[in-house]
N, C-alpha and C positions, 0 to 999 in steps of 0.2 A: 504493500500500500504506500509506503514511503517513496519507493522508486517510481511508482505511477504518478504520485503527486508531484515529485520533482520533475518528471518528464513533461507533465502537462504544463508546468511553469515554464519550461524551456520550449514549448511549442511542439513537443513530440507527439505523434499520433498515438491514440490509445489502441488502435488496431490497424493492421495492414491487410487490405483485401486484395487478393491477387488471383487472376485467372490465367492459366497456362494452356497453350495449344497441346493437344494430345501427341503431336509429332515431336515435341521438344523433349530432350533428355531430362527426366524429372530429378535425377541424381544431382544435376548441376543446380537446379532450383533449391533442393534441400541443402546443399553446401552453402549457397548464397544466403538462405534464410538463417542458417546457423551462425554465419558471420554477423548478419544484421542483429540477431538476438543477443550476441555477445556484446555488441555496442549499445543496444537498446533493450535490455532485459524486461522492461515493463510493457513492451508492445506485443499484443496478441496478434495471431495470424489467422486469416481466413483464406484457405487455398482451395481452388477448384480447378479441375482439369477438364477441358471441353474441346470438342472437335470443330474444325472448319470455322464457321462464323462466330462461334461462341465467345472467344476472347474479345473480339471487336464489339460484339453486342453488349458484353458486360460493361465495357467502358461507356458506350453511348447511352446505356440505360442506367448508368451510375451505380452499378453493382460492384465495381472494383476501382481501385486507384491506379493500378498498374496491370498490364497484360503482356503476355508473350505470345506473339502470333507468328506463324510460319507460312511463307509463300506470299504471292502478290495478288491473290484473288479477292481479298477483302480489304478495302480502304475506306476511310471516312475523313472528310476535310476538317472535322472537329478534333482530330487526333494527331499527335506528334509521334513519329516512329523513328527509332534509331536501330540500325542494323548491328547485330552483335556476333553472329556466326552463321555458318551454313549447316544444313541438316541433309544428309544423304538419304534419299528415298529409293528403294530398290524393289523390283518385281520378283516375287518368290512364289514357290509352290512346295508342298510337302514332297519329300523324297519318293513317296509312293504314287504321286500324281502323274498322269500321262505327260504333262508339260515339263516334268523333270527330266525326261529322256533327252539325251544329247542331240544337238541339232538346232539350227536357227529357226525361230518361230515367227510366222507372219501374223498380221492382224487377224486374218481369217482363222489361223490356228488358235489364237487367244479367244476369239469369239465363239469357238466351239465348246468352251468350258465356262462354268459358273465363275463369276467374278465377285469377290467379297469387297464391299465398299462401305464407307462410313455414311451415316445419315447426319444431316446438319440439324441441330436442335433449334436453329434460328431460321427466319425467312430470307436471310441474305443470299442464299444460293438458289432460291426458288426458280425453277425453269432452267437451271444450269447443271451440267455434269462436268466433273473434273477427272480426266484420265479414265473414263469408262469406255471400254472397247468391246464389251460383250453384251448382247441382248439378254443374257441370262445373268441375273443379279441377285445377290443376297445382301440386303442392307442391314447393318448392325449399328448399335448406338454408341459403342466405345471401342477403343483400339485394342484392349485386352481380349475382347470377344472376337474381333477380327483376327488377331494373332492366333487364338485358339482354334478357330474354324479353319484357317489355312493349315495349321499344324495337323489337324484332324484329316486333311485331304478333301474337305468339302469343295474347295475351289482355290483359285489363285488370287493374288492381290499385291498391293504395294505397301511396304512397311518401312519405317526408319531403320537404317543400318544398326544404330546403337541398340535397338530392341531385339534384333535377330542375329547379331554377330555370333553368339554362342550356338544358336541353332544351326547356323551355316557351318561353323567349325566342327560340330558334332554330327553333321549330315542329316539332321532332322528336316531342314529346309534346304533348298537349292535355288540359286538364281535362275530365272528364266532367260534363256538365250534369245534375245530379240532386240532389234533396233527401233521398235515402235514406241518404246517408252524411255527414250534416252539412250546414249551410248552405254553398252553393257547393261541395258535395262536399269540404269541408274540416273537419278536427277538430283542435282544440288539445289535445295530450296533455302532461301535466306530467312533467317529468324530475326524478329524485331522486338524490341521493348517498346511498348506503346503506353501513352497516357493522354488524358484530355488536355487540350491547350488552355482551357479556361479554369483549370484546377491545378495550381502549383503543387508539386510533390513536397511532402514533409521530410524531415531528417531521416526517418527510418526507411522511407521509400527510396530516398537518394542512396542510402547505404546499401540497400538490397540491390538497386540497379547497378551501382558501381561494382559490387561483388560479383553479380551474375555476368556482367560484361567481361570482367577479367577471367573468371572461371571458364566461361564459354570459349574465350579466345585461346585458352590453354587446354583445349580438349576435355572440358568438364572436370578438370583436376583442381581441387581447391589449393590455394597457396598455403605454405607452411606457417606463415604469420598473418594475423588478421590486421588489416588496416582499413580505415575509413577515409575516403577521399571526397573532396567537394567535386560536384559535377560541373563541367564547364559548358 
């Protein structure tokens, strides 16, 4: 209670509300929040992980102070975005799936099989599809379910490399050999820290943003020493 009262006197937020894109490595977010909490132990955290338009909608609807969004598909003129790193997205299938067999696959080959895709919880992508190549679709609400369905052999889909690296190394998943979804079926998508232009960030939000920017730039590895820097 004394720490919270002192923080309020210094203009420190009582809570940091944050929404993170499901494609972004959550371990980096955890490391940055740990650093923020070391500097501001009185600040509570409200963290949500949402797909597609979720992080942008959270800011425009004032449900969060900061958001991490991946890709160029969702923008809003009321928001400031700062690029922090790229996220590799790759096309994969279970090792037992027909698309896992060696040989380059065409769009027609991909369209012959069920594609697992994420549903957008917001209306921002209404009437739009992103990277959907098959008329056979299984829509799921979160990335963990998509990962599990692809591992089970239900269909193929695109997942972030950080999430499937171990599955690839242990041959549970394999890359799909195709040029239809980027070279080597891989696409580098930029990740951005975003906030509202009309709502200045507080000290804890600045500390988190600085920590995440540094951690993401070093491959999601937290630094050995905790430092808080002023944002420029």
